[in-house]
C-alpha positions in Angstrom: -0.1 -0.1 0.1 2.9 2.3 1.0 4.7 1.8 -2.4 1.4 2.5 -4.2 1.2 5.9 -2.3 4.8 6.4 -3.4 4.4 5.9 -6.9 1.0 8.1 -6.8 3.2 10.9 -5.2 5.9 10.6 -7.8 3.2 10.8 -10.6 1.8 13.8 -9.1 5.3 15.4 -8.9 6.1 14.8 -12.4 2.8 16.2 -13.7 3.4 19.2 -11.6 7.0 19.7 -12.9 5.9 19.3 -16.4 3.3 22.1 -15.8 6.2 24.1 -14.5 8.0 23.4 -17.8 4.9 24.2 -20.0 4.1 27.5 -18.3 7.7 28.7 -18.4 7.7 27.9 -22.0 4.3 29.6 -22.8 5.1 32.5 -20.5 1.8 31.6 -18.6 1.4 33.6 -15.5 -1.8 32.0 -14.4 -0.4 28.3 -14.3 3.1 29.0 -13.4 2.3 29.8 -9.5 0.3 26.9 -8.7 2.7 24.6 -10.4 5.5 26.0 -8.4 3.7 25.3 -5.2 2.9 21.9 -6.1 6.4 21.2 -7.1 7.7 22.6 -3.7 5.1 20.7 -1.6 5.9 17.3 -3.5 9.5 17.4 -3.8 10.5 16.8 -0.4 8.2 13.6 -0.3 10.0 11.9 -3.3 13.2 9.9 -4.0 16.1 12.1 -4.8 16.5 10.5 -8.4 13.2 11.8 -9.3 14.2 15.2 -8.2 17.5 14.8 -10.3 15.5 13.9 -13.4 13.3 17.0 -12.9 16.3 19.3 -12.1 18.1 17.9 -15.2 15.2 18.9 -17.4 15.7 22.6 -16.6 19.4 22.4 -18.0 18.3 22.9 -21.7 15.6 25.5 -20.8 18.1 27.6 -19.0 20.9 27.2 -21.7 18.4 28.2 -24.5 17.7 31.5 -22.8 14.6 32.0 -24.9 12.4 32.4 -22.0 11.8 36.1 -20.6 14.5 37.0 -18.1 12.0 37.0 -15.2 11.3 33.3 -16.0 14.8 32.3 -16.1 15.5 34.0 -12.9 12.6 32.3 -11.1 13.7 28.8 -12.5 17.3 29.4 -11.3 15.8 29.9 -7.8 13.6 26.8 -8.1 16.9 24.7 -9.3 18.8 26.2 -6.2 15.9 25.1 -3.8 15.8 21.6 -5.4 19.6 21.3 -4.7 19.0 22.4 -1.1 16.8 19.4 -0.5 19.8 17.2 -1.1 19.4 17.0 -5.2 22.7 16.6 -7.3 22.7 19.7 -9.3 23.9 17.9 -12.4 24.2 20.0 -15.7 21.7 22.7 -14.2 24.2 23.7 -11.7 26.7 24.8 -14.2 23.8 26.5 -16.5 22.8 28.6 -13.6 26.4 29.8 -13.4 26.2 30.6 -17.3 23.0 32.7 -16.6 24.7 34.6 -13.9 27.6 35.4 -16.2 25.3 36.7 -18.9 23.0 38.6 -16.5 25.9 39.9 -14.3 27.3 41.6 -17.3 24.0 43.4 -18.2 23.6 44.4 -14.4 27.0 46.0 -14.4 26.2 48.0 -17.4 23.1 49.2 -15.6 25.2 50.3 -12.6 27.8 52.1 -14.6 25.0 54.0 -16.4 23.4 54.7 -13.3 26.7 56.1 -11.5 27.1 58.3 -15.0 23.5 59.9 -14.6 23.7 60.8 -10.8 25.2 60.6 -7.5 22.6 58.6 -5.6 22.9 54.8 -5.0 21.0 52.4 -7.3 17.6 51.3 -6.5 17.1 47.9 -4.9 16.7 45.0 -7.7 13.2 44.3 -6.2 12.3 48.0 -6.3 13.3 49.0 -10.1 10.7 51.4 -11.6 10.1 53.0 -14.9 11.8 56.2 -13.7 15.1 54.0 -13.2 14.9 52.8 -16.9 14.2 56.2 -18.1 17.3 57.4 -16.2 19.7 55.1 -17.7 18.4 55.4 -21.1 19.7 58.6 -21.4 23.0 57.1 -21.1 22.4 53.8 -22.9 19.9 54.7 -25.5 18.1 51.4 -26.9 20.2 49.0 -24.6 18.5 50.6 -21.5 15.5 47.9 -21.3 17.8 45.0 -21.4 20.4 46.6 -18.8 17.4 47.4 -16.5 16.0 44.0 -17.0 19.5 42.3 -15.9 19.5 44.5 -12.8 15.9 43.6 -11.9 16.7 39.8 -11.7 20.5 39.9 -10.8 19.6 39.2 -7.0 17.8 35.9 -7.9 20.7 34.7 -10.1 23.0 35.4 -7.1 20.9 33.7 -4.7 20.9 30.4 -7.2 24.5 30.7 -7.9 25.8 30.7 -4.3 23.7 27.5 -3.7 25.1 25.8 -6.7 28.9 26.9 -5.9 28.3 25.2 -2.7 28.4 21.8 -4.4 31.8 20.3 -5.0 30.8 19.1 -8.7 29.9 22.7 -9.6 33.3 23.9 -8.2 35.0 21.2 -10.0 33.5 22.4 -13.2 34.5 26.1 -12.6 38.2 24.9 -12.0 38.1 23.4 -15.4 36.7 26.7 -17.0 39.0 29.6 -16.1 37.3 32.1 -18.4 34.0 31.4 -16.6 35.7 31.5 -13.1 37.5 34.8 -14.0 34.2 36.4 -15.2 32.2 35.4 -12.3 34.8 36.9 -10.0 34.9 40.2 -11.6 31.1 40.2 -11.4 30.9 39.3 -7.7 33.7 42.1 -7.1 31.7 44.7 -8.6 28.3 43.8 -7.3 29.3 42.6 -3.6 29.3 46.3 -2.2 25.7 46.7 -3.0 24.3 43.3 -2.9 25.5 41.0 0.0 24.8 37.8 -1.9 27.8 38.4 -4.1 30.0 38.3 -0.9 29.3 34.6 -0.4 29.5 34.1 -4.4 33.1 35.6 -4.3 34.1 33.4 -1.2 32.9 30.3 -2.7 34.7 31.2 -6.1 37.9 31.5 -4.1 37.2 28.3 -2.4 37.2 26.5 -5.9 41.0 28.0 -6.4 42.6 25.6 -3.9 42.3 21.8 -3.6 46.0 20.9 -2.7 49.1 21.8 -1.0 52.6 20.7 -0.2 52.8 20.6 3.9 56.5 20.6 5.4 56.6 20.0 9.2 59.7 21.8 10.5 60.1 19.6 13.7 60.3 16.3 11.8 61.6 17.6 8.4 58.8 15.4 6.9 56.8 16.6 3.8 53.2 15.6 2.6 51.0 16.3 -0.3 47.4 16.8 0.9 44.2 17.1 -1.1 41.2 18.9 0.2 38.1 20.4 -0.7 35.3 22.6 0.7 37.7 24.4 3.0 36.3 28.1 3.8 39.3 29.4 6.0 42.5 28.3 7.5 41.1 27.5 10.7 39.2 24.7 9.0 42.4 23.9 7.1 44.6 23.8 10.3 42.1 21.6 12.3 41.8 19.2 9.3 45.5 19.1 9.0 45.9 18.1 12.6 43.4 15.3 12.3 45.4 14.0 9.1 48.8 14.4 10.4 49.0 14.0 14.1 49.4 10.7 16.2 49.2 7.0 15.1 45.8 7.5 13.5 47.3 10.1 11.1 50.8 10.2 9.9 52.5 10.1 13.2 53.6 13.5 13.9 54.0 14.6 17.6 51.1 16.2 19.2 47.7 15.8 20.7 45.1 14.7 17.9 42.1 17.1 17.7 39.2 16.3 19.4 36.8 14.2 17.1 34.0 16.7 17.9 35.9 19.4 16.4 36.9 17.6 13.3 33.3 16.8 12.5 32.5 20.2 13.0 34.7 21.3 10.4 33.5 18.5 8.0 30.0 18.1 7.7 28.3 18.5 11.3 26.9 21.3 13.4 29.4 22.3 16.0 29.1 20.4 19.5 28.2 22.8 22.3 30.3 20.8 24.6 33.4 21.1 22.2 33.3 24.6 20.9 36.8 25.7 21.5 39.6 24.4 19.4 43.3 24.5 20.8 46.0 25.2 18.1 48.8 23.1 17.2 51.2 25.1 14.8 52.0 28.5 13.2 51.2 28.1 9.7 54.0 29.8 7.6 54.7 30.3 3.8 57.6 29.1 1.9 59.0 32.7 2.1 58.8 32.8 5.9 55.7 35.0 6.2 52.8 33.9 8.3 49.7 32.2 7.0 46.9 33.6 9.0 44.2 31.5 10.3 41.6 34.2 9.1 42.9 33.8 5.5 41.9 31.3 2.9 43.7 28.3 1.2 43.6 30.3 -2.2 46.0 33.0 -0.4 48.8 30.6 0.3 51.7 31.5 -1.9 53.0 29.3 -4.3 56.3 27.9 -5.3 56.6 26.3 -8.9 52.9 26.2 -8.8 52.3 24.4 -5.5 51.0 25.9 -2.3 53.6 25.4 0.2 52.6 25.5 3.9 55.2 25.1 6.6 54.1 23.8 10.1 56.3 25.8 12.7 56.1 25.7 16.6 53.5 28.1 18.0 55.1 31.1 19.5 52.0 31.4 21.7 48.7 29.5 22.4 45.9 29.9 19.9 42.2 28.9 19.9 39.3 29.4 17.8 35.7 28.2 17.4 34.7 24.9 16.0 32.5 25.2 12.9 32.7 25.9 9.1 32.6 29.4 7.7 30.2 28.0 5.0 28.0 25.7 7.1 26.2 24.4 3.9 29.4 23.2 2.4 30.9 19.8 3.3 34.6 19.9 4.0 37.5 17.2 3.7 41.0 16.8 3.7 43.3 13.7 3.3 46.9 13.0 2.8 47.6 12.0 -0.7 51.3 10.9 -0.2 54.4 11.8 1.9 57.5 12.8 0.2 60.8 10.6 0.2 63.3 12.1 2.5 65.7 13.2 -0.5 62.7 15.1 -2.2 61.6 16.7 1.1 65.2 17.9 1.6 65.3 19.7 -1.7 62.1 21.6 -0.6 63.3 22.4 2.9 66.6 23.9 0.8 64.0 26.5 -0.7 62.1 27.3 2.4 62.9 30.7 4.1 63.2 31.0 8.1 60.0 32.2 9.8 59.6 36.0 10.0 59.2 37.2 13.5 55.6 38.6 13.9 55.2 39.0 17.6 56.7 41.6 19.9 60.0 41.1 21.8 60.3 41.4 25.4 61.5 44.8 25.2 58.5 46.3 23.2 55.8 47.2 25.3 54.0 49.2 22.5 51.6 46.5 21.3 48.0 44.9 22.3 48.2 41.9 24.8 48.1 38.5 23.2 44.4 37.1 22.5 42.9 34.8 25.1 41.2 31.5 24.1 38.0 32.0 22.2 34.8 31.0 24.3 31.4 30.6 22.6 28.2 31.1 24.5 26.3 28.0 25.7 22.8 29.1 25.1 21.2 27.6 22.0 21.4 29.7 19.0 18.2 30.5 16.8 17.6 28.5 13.9 18.4 30.0 10.5 15.8 31.3 8.2 13.8 28.6 6.2 14.6 28.1 2.6 11.0 27.6 1.3 7.7 29.0 2.5 5.7 26.4 0.8 6.9 23.4 2.8 5.6 22.4 6.2 7.8 22.8 9.0 10.5 20.6 9.9 11.4 18.9 13.2 14.0 21.0 15.2 17.5 20.3 14.6 20.7 21.0 16.6 21.6 24.6 17.2 23.8 26.2 14.5 26.6 28.6 15.1 26.0 32.3 14.7 27.6 33.1 11.5 28.0 36.1 9.4 28.7 36.7 5.8 32.5 36.7 5.3 34.0 40.1 4.6 36.7 40.3 1.8 39.2 41.3 4.4 38.0 39.7 7.6 39.3 40.9 10.9 41.5 38.3 12.7 39.5 36.6 15.5 42.2 35.3 17.9 45.5 36.5 16.4 47.4 39.8 16.1 48.3 41.4 12.9 46.2 41.6 9.7 45.8 38.7 7.2 48.0 38.4 4.2 46.8 40.1 0.9 44.6 38.1 -1.5 46.7 36.1 -4.2 46.8 37.9 -7.4 44.0 37.5 -9.6 46.1 36.3 -12.2 47.2 33.2 -10.5 46.1 30.0 -12.1 44.0 27.6 -10.1 45.4 24.2 -9.7 44.0 21.1 -11.5 40.9 19.6 -10.1 41.0 16.9 -7.5 38.7 14.1 -7.0 36.6 13.8 -3.6 37.9 11.1 -1.4 36.0 7.6 -1.7 35.0 7.7 2.0 32.2 9.5 3.8 30.6 10.7 0.6 27.1 10.0 1.6 25.0 13.2 1.2 24.4 15.0 4.4 21.2 16.6 5.4 20.9 20.1 4.0 20.2 23.3 5.9 18.3 26.2 4.7 20.5 28.8 2.5 18.2 30.6 0.3 15.7 33.0 1.5 11.9 32.3 0.7 11.5 32.5 -3.0 11.4 36.2 -4.6 8.0 37.7 -5.6 8.7 36.5 -9.2 8.0 33.0 -8.3 4.8 33.4 -6.5 3.3 36.5 -8.0 2.0 36.6 -11.7 2.6 40.5 -11.8 6.4 39.6 -11.3 6.6 37.8 -14.7 7.7 40.8 -16.1 8.6 44.6 -14.9 5.5 46.2 -13.5 6.6 49.6 -15.3 6.3 48.1 -18.9 
């Protein structure tokens, strides 16, 4: 009986998704909103394989670009929300990025025209009016309607893109397409000051740039090549390195292995309130002797002959930080690919500079005190906002850490001094690396996108209200 009910549910979902496709192709505002509603209600009740088939059907529709811009933007958000339910993005994840590239160019054209025709900030994308189009028309002429439409939809494209970039398979694709990566970085750089969604897009694009490193331990003179993905900052990298290298369960480096609860929090689990303060192991140093700050990201680690080189030095003072990923929706992992033989390791050590001093001497009193260990509050933190307004409420889950959108140049949390400057934009990202075979099961997804924008649920938003 249950199998029969499940089959009926699948049939209902397929019919609803077909209605969604048909309404999109026909630009039918009457049938589109109820089809979206049914898709969202049914999607969480059917197997992931069915959602994957539906999501795959969106790829050619997005690639063709024949539908109206508002329709395409709404379908990108629908695709992102399906991915957040645990659906593999497949080819649609890449098409969402291509849509962002195209619409981002037009949005930036709108912004530049707006700046040339006045000094006030541009309107919020959801509040564009006929006056806005008329203003940029004085500068853009016949291109004004298209550019204004791009600005009107750009937030929805950014929301969908940051969901897709949270998926390892999509980041792998972006590493194989450096031209697409460079254009998306340029778009995010120009839009992030006005639209916070693009701060996250930019951070996830930086995440895609680094997937491996050569790690040298100064105490033992040993060297390892490590592979990783989904690493949002060097706090996460530092902790997962300790798990992979220290003790008999790792590579035998001296020291105390990390608490397994810390490691889980930096891989794919919520932080444990009873194990929220991580104690550091090393001072991370680049091949030229400069410090690699934990607040930075792996993509900023300097390279030598195309390899990111990270030296593990003794800590000059105790360090601590909060357990938990900068991007909670992204699963992180790190593993040792190989250990260099002593002869090869010795050649690398000959090229590594001594560590630069970065803390005050005993005679220097003009400096701030060294940081104390970070201690998180123990009370429960509120559940993040839900992704979808159509779905029934889910059962309460473990409390999430309080997080904020990462700033382009984050302030140090526990260490003195500024983080290093970002790596040059011209630096070529490394070749993609496959994820490890272990622990690859999909993890429960957390809400990431806000509720669907008005364009999905209000027929008036199928096109600009001013036209």
